C-alpha positions in Angstrom: -4.3 120.1 169.5 -0.6 119.8 168.7 1.9 120.2 171.6 3.5 123.0 169.6 2.3 125.9 167.3 4.7 126.7 164.5 4.9 130.4 163.7 7.5 130.3 160.9 10.0 128.0 159.4 12.6 128.3 156.6 15.6 126.8 154.8 18.5 129.2 153.9 21.9 129.0 152.3 24.4 131.7 153.0 28.0 132.5 152.2 31.0 132.7 154.5 30.1 136.3 155.5 26.8 135.3 157.0 26.2 136.8 160.4 23.1 138.0 162.2 23.1 140.8 164.7 22.3 139.7 168.3 18.6 139.6 168.9 16.0 137.8 171.0 12.6 136.2 170.3 9.6 135.7 172.5 9.0 132.2 171.1 11.2 129.0 171.0 13.6 128.7 168.1 15.0 125.4 166.7 18.1 126.2 164.6 20.1 123.5 162.7 22.9 123.1 160.2 22.8 120.7 157.3 26.1 121.5 155.6 29.0 123.8 156.4 29.6 125.0 160.0 27.9 127.7 162.1 28.6 129.3 165.4 25.6 130.4 167.5 26.1 132.7 170.4 23.4 132.4 173.0 23.6 134.6 176.1 27.4 135.0 175.6 28.0 131.3 175.3 29.2 130.1 171.9 28.0 126.8 170.3 29.6 125.3 167.2 27.2 123.5 165.0 28.4 120.9 162.5 26.2 119.2 159.9 23.4 117.4 161.5 23.6 119.3 164.7 21.1 121.8 166.1 20.1 124.0 169.0 16.8 124.7 170.7 16.9 128.2 172.0 14.5 129.2 174.8 12.3 132.3 174.6 13.9 135.6 175.6 17.5 134.4 175.1 19.8 136.7 173.0 21.2 134.9 170.0 23.5 135.6 167.1 24.4 133.0 164.4 27.3 133.3 162.0 29.1 131.1 159.4 32.1 129.4 160.8 32.9 127.3 157.8 36.4 127.6 156.4 35.1 126.6 153.0 33.8 129.0 150.3 30.6 127.0 150.0 29.2 128.7 153.2 26.4 127.0 155.1 22.9 125.5 154.7 20.7 125.8 157.7 17.0 125.7 158.8 15.1 127.4 161.6 11.7 126.8 163.1 10.1 129.3 165.4 7.3 127.9 167.6 5.3 128.1 170.8 5.7 125.2 173.1 2.5 124.1 174.8 3.5 120.9 176.5 6.7 119.3 175.1 9.4 118.5 177.8 12.3 120.4 176.2 14.2 121.5 179.3 16.9 118.8 178.8 17.5 120.0 175.2 18.4 123.6 176.1 22.0 124.8 176.5 23.5 121.9 174.5 24.2 120.9 170.9 21.8 118.3 169.7 22.4 115.4 167.3 19.6 113.4 165.6 19.4 109.7 166.2 19.4 107.5 163.1 15.7 106.8 163.5 14.9 110.5 163.0 17.2 111.3 160.0 14.6 110.3 157.4 12.1 112.7 158.9 14.7 115.4 158.9 15.4 114.9 155.2 11.7 115.1 154.5 11.4 118.4 156.5 14.3 120.0 154.7 12.8 118.9 151.4 9.5 120.5 152.3 11.2 123.7 153.5 13.2 123.9 150.2 10.1 123.4 148.1 7.2 125.2 149.8 3.9 126.0 148.2 1.9 122.8 148.4 -1.6 123.3 149.9 -0.8 121.0 152.8 2.8 122.2 153.4 2.1 123.9 156.7 0.4 120.8 158.1 3.3 118.5 157.1 5.9 120.9 158.5 4.0 121.0 161.8 3.8 117.2 161.9 7.4 116.6 161.1 8.7 119.3 163.5 6.6 117.9 166.3 7.8 114.3 165.6 11.5 115.5 165.5 11.3 117.6 168.6 9.6 114.7 170.5 12.4 112.4 169.3 15.1 114.9 170.4 13.4 115.3 173.8 13.3 111.6 174.3 16.9 111.1 173.1 18.2 113.7 175.5 16.0 113.0 178.5 17.8 112.2 181.8 16.5 108.6 181.6 17.8 108.1 178.0 21.2 109.7 178.7 21.8 108.0 182.0 25.1 106.1 182.4 25.4 102.7 180.8 26.2 99.6 182.9 29.9 99.9 182.0 30.5 103.6 181.4 33.9 104.8 180.1 36.2 106.6 182.5 35.1 110.3 182.7 38.4 111.4 181.4 38.1 109.0 178.4 34.5 110.1 177.8 35.6 113.7 177.5 38.3 112.6 175.1 35.8 110.7 173.0 33.6 113.8 172.7 36.6 116.0 171.9 37.7 113.5 169.3 34.3 113.2 167.6 34.0 117.0 167.5 37.5 117.2 165.9 36.7 114.5 163.3 33.4 116.3 162.4 35.2 119.6 161.9 38.1 118.0 159.8 36.4 115.5 157.5 38.0 117.2 154.5 41.4 116.2 155.8 43.2 112.8 155.5 43.2 112.0 159.2 45.5 109.3 160.6 45.6 107.7 164.0 48.7 109.8 164.8 46.7 113.0 164.1 43.8 111.8 166.3 46.1 110.7 169.1 47.7 114.2 169.2 44.2 115.8 169.7 43.6 113.9 172.9 47.2 113.4 174.0 47.2 109.6 173.7 49.4 107.2 171.8 47.7 105.9 168.6 47.6 102.3 169.9 46.2 103.3 173.3 43.6 105.6 171.7 42.4 102.9 169.4 41.8 100.6 172.4 40.1 103.3 174.4 37.9 104.3 171.6 36.9 100.7 170.7 36.1 99.9 174.3 34.0 103.1 174.8 32.1 103.1 171.5 32.2 99.6 170.1 33.6 101.1 166.9 37.1 101.4 165.5 38.4 104.9 164.7 38.3 104.1 160.9 34.6 102.9 161.2 33.6 106.0 163.0 35.4 108.3 160.6 33.7 106.6 157.6 30.4 106.8 159.4 30.8 110.6 159.9 31.9 111.1 156.3 29.0 109.3 154.9 26.5 111.1 157.1 27.9 114.4 156.0 27.7 113.2 152.4 24.0 112.3 152.8 23.3 115.8 154.1 25.2 117.5 151.3 23.5 115.3 148.6 20.1 116.3 149.9 20.6 119.8 151.0 23.0 121.2 148.4 23.5 121.2 144.6 27.3 120.6 145.0 28.7 118.3 142.4 29.4 114.7 143.6 33.1 115.2 142.9 33.1 118.3 145.1 31.3 116.4 147.9 33.8 113.6 147.8 36.7 116.0 148.3 34.7 118.0 151.0 34.4 114.9 153.1 37.9 113.6 152.7 37.8 111.1 149.8 40.6 111.4 147.2 38.4 110.5 144.3 34.7 110.4 143.5 35.0 106.7 142.5 36.3 105.7 145.9 33.5 107.8 147.5 30.9 106.2 145.3 32.2 102.7 146.1 32.1 103.3 149.9 28.7 105.0 149.7 27.2 102.1 147.8 28.7 99.6 150.2 27.4 101.3 153.3 24.2 102.9 152.1 23.0 100.5 149.5 22.7 102.9 146.5 25.2 105.2 144.7 25.3 108.9 145.6 23.5 110.0 142.4 20.6 107.7 143.1 20.5 108.8 146.7 20.3 112.5 145.6 17.6 111.8 143.0 15.5 110.0 145.6 16.1 112.9 148.1 17.3 110.4 150.6 14.2 108.3 150.5 16.0 105.0 150.1 16.1 101.8 152.1 19.1 99.6 152.2 18.6 96.0 151.1 21.5 93.8 152.4 22.5 90.9 150.3 24.9 88.1 151.2 28.4 88.4 149.7 
């Protein structure tokens, strides 16, 4: 038997006035955002969910989600209600979860299935994908996986990195400079650049581009927004520049990615 039993699952798109009255459930709920931004209040604690982020809410906890997006496009989100038989999910509660790159294709397939239900084997596929994704999240956030690296960043810097990543995710539509980012964490632009590179192995520009393209992938799959609108939504000044960067980093142009529903594999070629 499967380690979980799925009772219900759905994909929804709601406007900026979306808000659900506080309630509780007797089963476990997995709630995630694919575009826009949501706030989920769980037992009086507020969690902000950006695209690609989710929460696993334990049975009996009071919860109330609402749209926190400043954009008129609202939010696109999914939820899965299930009974947990034997998955080790304790480390996943009370925290915002992000999917690792290895799980994003499965997530795209799950969203696609939730958006187009009705196939005779849909429930089996949803159960299989949900199980796979929850196992992946549990592994990614287990104490062994999240233990400190051999050369961890200074705790104060680690907190700043998390604060900065959250700020970038919430402001992708803006033209962010190093000065803007430095002010967020009270560091000079040059010092911030060194700290960030040392802690993450990426430059600020590389991380910002990565976050923008990840958001673009989610919007291309989960919404019907025009590509020009998506480009502006994630901070590109033109759709041509967006398409160039998307092709460079993903391997196909945005339209092809949307038509394939994200089921593409990059083939790198020498320059």
